[in-house]
Structure formats: C-alpha cells, structure tokens
N, C-alpha and C positions, 0 to 999 in steps of 0.2 A: 522283900522278894526272896524267893527260894534260891539258895546257892546251887548253881549248875556245875556238874562235874565235867571234866574233859570228855568223858564218854557221852554225856548228854549233848554236848556241843557237837561232837562228831556225828552222832545220830541225827542231828538237826539238818545236816546237809541234804537229806532226802525229803525234807518237809516243805510243802508249799505254804506260803503265808497268804491268807485270804486278803483281798483288797478291801478297803473301807470306801465304798463307792455308792452313788445313787445317780439317777439321771438329773441333769441340769444343775450341778453344783456350781457354786461361785468359783472355787479354786480346787483343782485336783492336784495335790502335791505328788511328785513322782520321784522316789528314791532311785538309786542306782540299782541295787539288788539287796535282798535281805542278808544281813550278817547272821552269823551262827546264833547269837543271842536272840535276835528277832525270830529266827526260825524255831528255836527251842521254846520260846514263850508264846509265839503266835502274835506278838505285839510289835508293830512297826517302830523303828528307831529305839529299840529296847536297851542297847548297850549304855551303861551308866555315863560314859564320857561323851555320848552323842548330845549335841546341843539343840536338836530339832525342837523338842518340847519347850525348853526355856525360851528359845528365840521366837517360837510361835506366840507365846504369851507376851514377851517383851515388845513385839511388833504390833500388838493389839488384835491379833486374830482370835485369841481366846481370852475370856475375862479372868481366868485364873491359870496357874501353872498346872498342867495336866500330867498325869502319869501315863506311860504307854498303855497300861491295862484299860484306860478309859477312852481308847481310840475311837470307839463307836460313837461317842459323844460329839466328835467332830462333825458328824452329819447334821446335827442340830444347828451348827453354825454355817452350814453350806459348804463344808470342807470335806475332802476325802484324801485317801492315800493309796497309791499303787507303786509299782516299780518298773524300771525299764526291762530288767531281766529277772525272771522268777527264781532262778537257781540261787540257793544260799551258798555263800562262801565266807571264809575268814577275812579275806581282803578283796576289794574290787579288782585289783590287778590280776586276779585269778580268772577273770572273764576274758573270753576271746573276742576278737573283732567281729567275728560272725555272730556271736551271741548278742553283741550290742546292736548290730544291724537288724537281726531278726527281732530283737526286743523293740527296736524303733518301729518296725513294721507292725508288730502286734499292738504296740502302744497307740499307734495312729488309728488302728481299727477300733480299739477300746474308746479312745477319745471321740472319734466320729460317732460311735454308738451312744455314749453317755452325755455328750454335748456340754461339758463344763464351760463356763465363761472363760476361764483361764486354766491352762496346763502349766504348772510350775515345776520344772525339772531342777532338782537340787544337785547340782554338780555340772559345771561347764564342760569338763572333760567327757563325762558320760553323754551329755547332749551332743557334743561334737561327734562322738563315735556312733551314736545311735542314728543320727540324722545326716551324717556326712557333711556337716557344716564346720569346716576347720577354722573359720573366722568368727564364730559366735563368741560373744562376750556376755558377762553378767548383765541382766536387764531384759527389757522386752525385746522380742525377736520380730523380724518381718514375717516369718513363717506363721501360717495359720493352719489349723486342722479343721476343716469344715468352717463353722462359725467360731470355733475356739481359738483364742489368742494364746501365744506361748511366751513365757517369761522364764529365764534361766536365773536361778538363785545360787548362792554359794553353798557348797556341801557342808552340812552341819557336823560332820565327823570331827571328833577331837583331834584327828590327824591333820586337819586343815588349819594349820597355825597362822596362815596369812590373814584369816578373818577372826576377829574376836566376836563374842556373843553380841556385844553392843553394835559393832559395824554390820554384822549379819542382820540384826534386828532392824537397822535402818533400811537395808535393802528389802527385807521382807515387808517392812512397813510401806515402802514405795509400791509394792505389789498390792498390799491391802488397800491403799488409797485408790489405786487404779481399779481394783475389783469393786470397791464401794461406788466408784463413779460410773461403773458399767451398768 
C-alpha cells in the first residue's frame, strides 16, 4: 500500500467514499463514517489497525482474508458496505448528533430501496445515535426497515479494546448463521 502523507489524509476529508451495494444483498454492513485513510484510498475499513476484514473472514463471511482494495468482491458473496454518515473524519467523535440523526434517516431510505435481508450496523453507539435507540445492545434488533432486519455488531476499530478479533468473529458469525437461515 502506498504511504499517505498527512497532507493526503487532510485532503481526504472532502472525498466521498462510494458504497459497495446492490439490490437484495444478504447483509449490508454499515460503518459509522469513513476514516481519513478510507477516504484517501476509496476503500472501506482501510486503516491497517481496523479488524473488519480479518473478522469478516474469521466469521465465515468470506472464504479468504480480503484486502480493502478487493471490496467490490463482497458483492459476489451477497455482501455490501455503506456508512451511517458520509463525511470523513479522523475520529467518529468529530460527528455531531445531527449528522448521526440525518445519517440514520438517509440510511433508512437507502435500505428501503436496496432491500438487503440484514442491515448490520458496526458500532452500537453509532446505531443508538442514528436511530434514537438508547437501549440497543449488540445483536439482532426489533427494528426493521421495510423487510430488512437489523443487527448491531461490535465496532471493528482497533480502538474498541473491549472486543478481540475472536470475540467479534463469534458475533459476526451469529449474524452469518442468521443470514444463511433467512
């Protein structure tokens, strides 16, 4: 991977990262918002310390460990990626409550249009903020968006020390099993 300079990362704040989506996916994974590395490269979950790609493989969603640059391959597995908020930031705590609420509204519209079997939001705090559900916990939610069910997963950021890659893979695996049964 090309080494990015601080100037590259700062310039990335203004870039939009395209969703990896299609109609009728099995699972649409939804990150909080693009980090600066993701915005600079155009690849979701691109920061080297992010555990999304390893956990996706460990949980059985993908047959091999994928690199962020191979994200379009997810579509062949019935998987996709979007974000609650489109604006790139260095940290998620730079987002406002209004951005989360508006992101939740726009995400609802996107999910209703794309009709994935499952929407998987990676980050319980982001889910709570976007959907106004202060009591949400990791796991399947009662909320549906049209016919799409909702599951909240642990945030794969390296900053989320409460979850190891192995314990995250177990939770992601629970979603995979539910998706396969759907």
